[in-house]
C-alpha positions in Angstrom: 42.5 -82.3 190.3 43.3 -78.9 191.8 45.9 -78.7 194.5 46.0 -76.0 197.2 49.3 -74.2 197.1 50.6 -71.6 199.5 53.1 -69.1 198.3 55.1 -66.8 200.5 54.6 -63.2 199.5 57.5 -60.8 200.0 57.1 -57.2 201.0 60.2 -56.5 198.9 58.5 -57.1 195.6 55.8 -55.3 193.7 52.8 -57.6 193.4 50.7 -57.9 190.2 47.6 -56.3 191.7 49.5 -53.0 191.7 49.4 -53.0 187.9 45.8 -53.5 187.1 45.4 -54.5 183.5 48.9 -53.4 182.5 51.4 -56.3 182.2 54.6 -55.9 184.2 57.4 -54.4 182.2 60.8 -55.5 183.6 62.5 -52.6 181.6 60.2 -50.0 183.2 58.7 -51.0 186.6 56.6 -47.8 186.7 54.7 -48.6 183.5 51.2 -49.1 184.7 52.2 -49.1 188.4 49.3 -48.1 190.7 46.9 -47.9 187.7 44.7 -50.6 189.2 40.9 -50.1 189.4 40.9 -52.1 192.6 43.4 -49.7 194.3 41.6 -46.7 192.9 38.2 -47.8 194.3 39.7 -48.6 197.7 41.5 -45.2 197.6 38.2 -43.4 196.8 36.4 -45.4 199.5 38.9 -44.4 202.1 39.5 -40.8 201.1 36.4 -39.5 199.3 33.7 -41.7 200.7 31.5 -44.7 199.6 29.5 -42.7 197.1 32.5 -42.1 194.9 33.7 -45.7 194.6 31.7 -46.4 191.5 31.2 -42.8 190.4 34.5 -40.8 190.8 33.9 -37.2 191.7 30.5 -38.0 193.2 30.3 -36.2 196.6 29.6 -38.3 199.7 26.3 -37.9 201.4 26.2 -37.9 205.2 29.5 -37.7 207.1 32.4 -35.7 205.9 35.0 -37.6 203.8 38.4 -38.3 205.3 39.9 -35.9 202.7 37.7 -33.1 203.9 38.3 -33.9 207.6 42.0 -33.8 207.0 42.1 -30.9 204.5 43.5 -33.2 201.8 42.9 -31.5 198.4 44.7 -34.0 196.2 46.2 -37.5 196.3 49.8 -37.9 197.6 52.3 -40.7 197.1 51.7 -41.7 200.8 47.9 -41.8 200.5 48.2 -43.9 197.3 50.7 -46.3 199.0 48.3 -46.5 202.0 45.4 -47.6 199.8 47.6 -50.2 198.0 48.7 -51.5 201.4 45.0 -51.9 202.4 44.3 -53.8 199.2 47.3 -56.1 200.0 45.7 -56.8 203.4 42.3 -57.4 202.0 43.7 -60.0 199.5 45.6 -61.8 202.3 44.2 -64.6 204.4 44.8 -62.7 207.6 41.9 -62.1 209.9 43.3 -59.1 211.7 45.8 -56.4 211.1 49.4 -56.7 212.3 52.5 -54.9 211.1 54.1 -58.3 210.4 51.6 -60.9 209.1 52.6 -64.0 211.1 51.3 -66.6 208.6 53.5 -65.4 205.8 56.0 -63.1 207.7 54.9 -60.3 205.4 56.0 -56.9 206.7 53.4 -54.2 205.9 55.5 -51.3 207.1 58.4 -52.4 204.8 55.8 -52.8 201.9 54.4 -49.4 202.5 57.8 -47.7 202.6 58.8 -49.6 199.4 55.7 -48.2 197.6 56.5 -44.6 198.9 60.1 -45.0 197.8 59.0 -45.7 194.2 57.4 -42.2 194.1 60.0 -40.4 196.2 63.1 -41.8 194.3 62.1 -39.3 191.5 59.2 -37.1 192.8 59.3 -34.8 189.8 59.1 -37.5 187.2 56.4 -37.5 184.6 55.2 -40.8 185.9 55.0 -39.7 189.6 53.1 -36.5 188.7 50.7 -38.2 186.3 50.0 -41.0 188.8 49.1 -38.6 191.6 46.9 -36.6 189.1 45.2 -39.9 188.1 44.1 -40.5 191.7 43.2 -36.8 192.3 40.9 -36.6 189.2 
């Protein structure tokens, strides 16, 4: 018999969906971090348009993409963190957006800032540069 269990998610931890297929490495939290196909697809949907979700690099037809509208020529730590935050919201049981999710007391602003801090704690690191390039490609 399966039992329904509710777990409280914390905005202070890095959830598994941020890592995609790479197992969490407690000795190197950046190993595989943000290399999730789910986040990458959401990123492309938000910033380069629906046509690029399944085919990276495919230009959007119709309306201008958010990247073009906002003169965004490459991914940034903040745009990657934004896409990851949107994925977290989509995976939640919340029906509408709030900065603090009342059912689990999850703070999206705190979560977003934590994700940005991972990049900004060492912006010139090989990991940070390679991750931004991975989303830009």
